[in-house]
N, C-alpha and C positions, 0 to 999 in steps of 0.2 A: 542598510540601517534596519533593526528589528522594531516593528511599528509599537509603539506604548498602548496601554487601553484607552487614553484619549483619542488615539489616532485610528484604533480599528473599531469598525462597525462590531456591535454587541446586538445580541438577542437573547429575550428572555427565555428560559424553558424550566419546566417544572421539574423537580427531583423524580416523581415518579415517570417522567418520560425518559430520564436516563436509565432509570431501571428497566423499563418496559424494553428500550431499545438494545439494551444490554443483553436481556434475553433473547431478542429476536435475531442478534447477531449469532449467539450461541445456538439456536436453533437452526438458522440458516446453514452454517456450518455442517450440520447433521446432515440436513436435506442436500447439500452439496456433495458429499461423500456418496449418498445412497443413489443419487442422478447419475452421476459419473460410473460407479460399478453397473448399472443399468444400461446406460449408453455403450461402454464398453464390452460388455456382455451380449448386446444386440448389435454390435457392428460386424458390419460384412466386408466391405471392401471400399477401397479409396472412392473409386467413381462412383459407387452408390452415394457415399456420405456426401460427396460434392454436388451430386445431382438433387439430394433431398435437401441440402442446405440453400442452394440457389433457387430452388422451387419454393421455400418458404420466405427466404430473404427477397428475390425478385420475381415475384411469381409472372410478371408481365415479359420477361427476357426470353426471348426466342433464340436458343443458341445455333439454331440451324441458319440462321440468315447471319448477313455480316454484322458484326457488332461494332457499336460507336468506339473511339478511344478511351471513353471514361468506362463503358461495360466492359471493353477487354482486359483493363486495366483491374477492374474489379475481379473478373474470373481469375487472372493470374495471381492476385492476392489469396482468394478463395484456393486454389491449387496449391500454394505453398502451406497452408494452413493444413489441408487434407493431406499433404506428403509428410507434415509433422505428426498429426494424429495416426498415420499407418504406420510410421517409427515409433512412437510411443506406445501404441496398442502390441506390436511386435514384441516389444522390450518388455512390457507387462506379463503379455501369455508367455513368454520364454521363461521369466522369473516366476512363475505361479502365482500372480496376482500380488506379489511381495510389495512392489513400488506403491500399489494402490493403498495397502493397509498400512505401510509405513507412513505414507503421507496422511492418511486419515486420522491414526493416532496422534502425530505431532500437531495437526491442525485442530483437532480436539480439545487437546490439552491447552493448546494457545487460547481457543476461543472459550474454554472454561476457564482459564486464569484471568483474560480479559473481563470476561463477565462478573466474576467475584470481584474483581477490583473494582469495577464500575458502580456495583452494587452498594460496597464499601465505602465509596467516595459520596454517593448520594446519602447514605445513611449518615456519614461523617459531619456532611454539611447540615443535614437536618437536623442532629444532634446538637450543634452549635448556634442554631437559630433559636429565638425566642419562643417559638412553639413548633416543637419537634416534630414534624409530619412532612410527608412527600408532596405535599401540596406548596411547598416553598419554592419560589422562584429564584433561578440564579441566571447572571449572565453568562454568556458563550460568545466568544472567550472571555475570561476575568481573571485577576491575579488570584481571586478566592478559589477559583475552581482548579486553577494552575498549582497552587500551593496544596490543595486537599488531594489532587492525584500525586504529587510529589510524595507527599506523606505515606499514602496507602502502599505505593510503591515501595517505599523503603520498609514498611512494615512486612509486606510479603517476602521480602529479602532476607529480612533480619528474624524471620519467624524462627524460633528452634523450641527444644522441650521434648517431653516424652511423647506428644502425640504426633501424628503426622502433620506435616507443616500446612496443608490444605485444612483438615480438621480444626488445627489452632488457629489458623487466620480466620474460618468461617465463625468459629465460637468467638473470637476476640473483638472481630471489626464487624461481624454481622449481628448473630444472634445475640450479643450481649449489650448491644445499642438499644436505646430506648424504641427506636423508630421499628423495630422488629417486632413489637408487640400489634402493628397494625396488619400484620401477617399472620396465617393460620397454618402453624407448623404442627401439622394433625399427629405426627408421630415422630419417635425418636430415629435418627438415621443410623442403621446396624452397623457395628465396628467392621465389617466385611466389606462393607461399600466404601468408608473411609480407607480401608486397606488398598482395596482395588484402585481407588483414586491415586492415593500415593505411588502404587506400584506404576500405574500409568504414567505418571512424571518422570520415574526413575527409567523406565523404558524409553520414553522420548526423549531423555536426554543421553542415553546411549546411542540413540538412531543418529543425534545431531551431532554430538560432540565426540562419539568413540566410534565412528565409522560402521555403525550397526551392528557391533558386538557388546554382549553384557559383560560389565567387569565384574559382576557377581551374579549369583543365581535369584531370579525374582520370579514369582507366581503372579501371574496375571489373571486372576479368576481362576479357571480349571486348566491354563496353559503354563507350564514349567519352562522358564528361559535360562538356561544353564550358563554359566561363568564360561568366557572365552569362545563360545559359539556363536554363529552370527543368528542374528534375530528373525525368527521366523514366525509370523502373525498369522492368525486365521480370522474368518469372518465372524466367528463366534466370540473371540476375543475383542474385536473392536466392538462387536454389538454390545459386549458386556460393559465396555468402558462407557460407552454411550448412555447405557441403560443408568450405570451408576453417577455419572455427571448428571443426569437429568433427575435423578432421584434427590440429589442436593440442592439444584436449582427449582424442583417443581412448585416451591410456594411463590415464586417472582414469576410464574408463566400466567400470564392476564388472560390467556386462552383455556387454561386448564381447570382442574378441578378445585383449585386452591384460588380463592379471592382475598381482596382487601377487605377487612372489616367495614 
């Protein structure tokens, strides 16, 4: 049985928290990829990885002595993870890093989409309140929040027109909302940035739904991806996508140069 609102414990959160939390999720996705690239690049071998992991996680464990049953099971678990890590890194290196870049693009697009949707949900709820601002508190979970999320998800999937979908969604469901004036949009986002955002989603869809082959030619920044060819990304292309997404979301960065008025 699905619990009703009356049966489910609620907590009050501010709409500003939803916006901040959405940006943090996006930002951490960028950090995750950069961290993975660094760790894989500095990876030596399975034994070294195990030794470093156990030394950090269980600094008092002395593997030169007879281990307890619990410690033995722990070491065996770490061995399984180290073996998997070795297999994954071998694959990534044989493929010239492509698995990392493919995963990065897919995760960047997902995080960017989720962030935009969450901001749009917060703006929609603020718009319908008596005083449209992000100080409004909402219950989580609640029917109000669920309905807003469903409405924004439908708007994302139904967006059409001459403009790229990301740009149209941003303008219609974020920039045009009354609460948007509480943020400092200090410059107009260039068309090239919107084009790059749009291309990123096209490439992401090809990776996820077309077995990593482009159905048509797309330019991802300075990288041309040709129809019917396997998608081969570069570190520069992934960095360009991260920059474009970050440029769109910059006004919502609570730690950046853009501040709430």
